[in-house]
C-alpha positions in Angstrom: 19.0 -13.8 14.4 16.3 -12.9 12.0 13.1 -14.9 12.6 10.6 -12.9 10.6 10.5 -10.8 7.5 7.9 -8.2 6.6 7.3 -6.7 3.2 5.9 -3.4 2.1 3.7 -4.0 -1.0 3.6 -1.0 -3.4 6.8 -0.8 -5.4 8.2 -3.6 -3.3 6.1 -6.6 -4.2 4.0 -5.1 -7.0 4.6 -2.1 -9.2 2.5 1.0 -8.5 0.5 2.3 -11.5 1.7 -0.6 -13.8 -2.1 -1.1 -14.4 -2.4 2.3 -16.1 -1.1 1.2 -19.5 -3.6 -1.7 -19.4 -6.4 0.8 -18.7 -5.3 3.0 -21.6 -5.1 0.1 -24.0 -8.6 -0.9 -23.0 -9.8 2.6 -23.7 -10.5 3.4 -20.1 -9.8 6.5 -18.1 -6.8 6.7 -15.8 -7.7 5.8 -12.2 -7.5 9.4 -11.1 -9.9 10.5 -13.8 -12.2 7.6 -13.4 -12.5 8.3 -9.6 -13.5 11.9 -10.3 -15.9 10.8 -13.0 -17.6 8.4 -10.7 -18.1 11.1 -8.1 -19.5 13.4 -10.7 -21.9 10.7 -12.0 -23.2 9.8 -8.6 -23.5 13.5 -7.4 -25.3 14.5 -10.7 -28.1 12.1 -9.8 -29.1 14.4 -6.9 -27.8 17.8 -7.9 -27.1 20.0 -10.9 -23.3 20.1 -10.6 -20.2 20.7 -12.8 -17.3 18.4 -13.5 -15.0 21.4 -12.7 -16.4 21.7 -9.1 -16.0 17.9 -8.6 -12.4 18.2 -9.7 -11.7 21.0 -7.2 -13.4 19.4 -4.3 -11.8 16.0 -5.0 -8.3 17.6 -5.3 -8.8 19.5 -2.0 -9.7 16.3 -0.1 -6.8 14.5 -1.8 -4.4 17.2 -0.6 -5.9 17.0 2.9 -5.5 13.2 2.9 -1.8 13.5 1.9 -1.2 16.0 4.7 -2.8 13.8 7.4 -1.0 10.7 5.9 2.5 12.4 5.9 2.2 14.4 9.1 -0.2 12.4 11.4 0.6 8.9 9.9 -3.1 8.1 9.4 -4.6 6.9 6.1 -8.3 7.8 5.9 -10.5 5.0 4.6 -12.0 5.5 1.2 -15.5 6.0 2.7 -14.2 8.8 4.9 -12.6 10.5 1.9 -15.8 10.2 -0.2 -18.0 11.5 2.6 -15.8 14.6 2.8 -16.0 15.0 -1.0 -19.8 14.7 -1.1 -20.2 17.0 1.9 -18.1 19.5 0.0 -20.3 19.2 -3.0 -23.4 19.6 -0.8 -24.7 16.2 -1.8 -26.3 13.8 0.7 -25.7 10.5 -1.0 -28.0 7.6 0.0 -26.2 4.9 1.9 -26.8 2.3 -0.8 -25.2 4.6 -3.4 -22.3 5.4 -1.0 -21.6 1.7 -0.6 -21.6 1.3 -4.3 -19.1 4.1 -5.1 -16.9 3.1 -2.2 -16.6 -0.4 -3.6 -15.9 0.9 -7.1 -13.0 3.0 -5.7 -11.6 0.2 -3.5 -11.8 -2.5 -6.1 -10.5 -0.5 -9.1 -7.2 -2.3 -9.2 -8.9 -5.7 -9.2 -10.2 -5.1 -12.7 -6.8 -4.0 -14.1 -4.2 -5.5 -11.8 -0.7 -4.2 -11.2 2.3 -6.2 -12.3 4.3 -8.1 -9.7 8.0 -7.5 -9.5 9.9 -10.3 -11.4 11.2 -13.0 -9.1 9.2 -12.0 -6.0 7.3 -15.3 -6.0 10.4 -17.5 -6.1 12.0 -15.4 -3.4 8.9 -15.8 -1.1 8.8 -19.5 -1.7 12.4 -19.9 -0.6 12.2 -17.4 2.4 9.0 -18.9 3.7 10.7 -22.1 4.8 13.2 -20.6 7.3 11.3 -17.4 8.2 7.9 -16.2 9.2 6.7 -13.8 6.5 4.4 -10.8 6.8 3.1 -7.7 5.2 3.2 -4.1 6.5 1.5 -1.8 4.0 -0.3 1.5 3.9 -3.7 1.3 2.2 -4.4 4.4 0.0 -7.3 3.4 -2.2 -7.0 -0.4 -2.1 -7.9 -1.6 1.4 -6.4 -4.7 3.1 -9.0 -7.0 1.7 -8.2 -6.0 -1.8 -4.5 -6.2 -1.3 -5.0 -9.7 0.0 -7.0 -10.5 -3.2 -4.1 -9.2 -5.4 -1.7 -11.5 -3.6 -4.1 -14.4 -3.8 -4.6 -13.8 -7.6 -0.9 -14.2 -8.1 -0.7 -17.3 -5.9 1.3 -15.7 -3.2 -1.1 -15.2 -0.4 -0.3 -18.4 1.4 3.3 -17.4 1.9 2.3 -14.7 4.4 1.6 -15.5 8.0 0.5 -12.1 9.2 -0.8 -8.8 7.8 -0.7 -5.2 9.0 -2.7 -2.8 6.8 -3.1 0.9 7.7 -6.9 0.8 7.1 -7.3 -2.1 9.6 -5.0 -0.9 12.3 -5.8 2.8 12.2 -2.2 4.0 11.8 0.3 4.0 8.9 4.1 3.8 8.6 6.4 4.9 10.2 4.2 4.9 13.4 5.7 2.5 16.0 2.3 0.9 16.5 2.4 -0.5 13.0 5.7 -2.3 13.5 4.9 -3.3 17.1 1.8 -5.0 15.9 3.8 -7.1 13.5 6.4 -8.4 15.9 3.8 -9.0 18.5 1.8 -11.1 16.0 5.0 -13.1 15.2 5.8 -13.5 18.9 9.3 -12.2 18.5 11.5 -9.3 19.6 12.0 -6.2 17.2 15.7 -7.1 16.7 14.6 -10.5 15.4 12.6 -8.8 12.5 13.6 -7.6 9.1 11.5 -5.1 7.2 11.8 -4.7 3.4 10.4 -1.6 1.6 11.1 1.1 -1.0 10.8 4.3 1.0 13.6 5.6 3.2 11.4 7.5 5.7 8.6 4.9 6.1 10.4 1.6 5.5 13.9 2.2 6.7 14.3 5.1 9.2 11.0 4.3 11.0 11.6 0.6 11.8 15.4 1.2 12.5 14.5 3.5 15.4 12.7 0.5 16.9 15.6 -1.8 16.5 14.3 -3.6 13.4 16.7 -4.5 10.6 15.9 -3.2 7.2 16.5 -3.7 3.5 15.8 -1.1 0.8 14.2 -2.5 -2.4 15.0 -0.7 -5.6 13.6 -3.4 -7.9 10.8 -1.1 -9.1 12.1 2.4 -8.3 15.3 3.7 -6.7 14.2 6.6 -4.4 17.7 7.4 -3.2 19.7 4.3 -2.4 23.0 6.1 -2.4 22.1 7.8 0.9 20.1 5.0 2.6 20.6 3.9 6.2 19.3 0.4 5.4 21.3 -2.7 6.3 21.4 -3.5 2.6 20.0 -2.7 -0.8 18.8 -5.0 -3.6 17.3 -4.6 -7.0 16.9 -8.2 -8.0 14.7 -10.6 -6.1 17.0 -13.5 -7.1 19.6 -12.0 -4.9 17.4 -11.4 -1.8 17.7 -14.8 0.0 21.6 -14.7 -0.2 21.6 -11.0 0.9 19.6 -11.8 3.9 21.9 -14.7 4.8 24.9 -12.5 4.5 23.6 -9.7 6.7 26.1 -9.2 9.6 23.5 -8.7 12.3 
């Protein structure tokens, strides 16, 4: 019997990069370009430096981040990534300025917020009554505190009983520690938990190896549902409560 349900966030609860059109309409740079401009702006206070060099160093650290994320299942914190970038540029940024630029990176999506998937709020309201609800999400640029703020801004934070964010636990999906932390917080067994997400490797195969039930969410993006090993697939949140009830587990 399912006693608790955990949700991935990006492309499961809210839509990744749905803030980019809003930024463009406001005449702002894309998030990628603004991050690089911020590094250039802060570095140029202390050293004569080119935008081209900033681009190269930033891109190199981004590539290293992705390699560690995908192969070692660790997501470096924003401060760690920026420290590597400024070290690569040969700039010793004062602590106060480092704190400023870290905050600007981390809170970028609070200024122009991503769209939430249609119907997710109603589904959470219905599911919160019979089940415990949690979040298991990797934190790439937006840390757990910002992701909580996004949920709060949409009026959904109170539906969640527990949170597991990669920047707070030190590991990312599909590491067993991430999912173990969730079922331990709920005080349940892994087979009493259902995880919902959009990525086969992280959200389906990882938890299934631990005995956790899974659903693949294609409401934002279908990453290959025809070959999924999930217990079920849904594209409309209106269908989710009934799908969960109908699971033969």
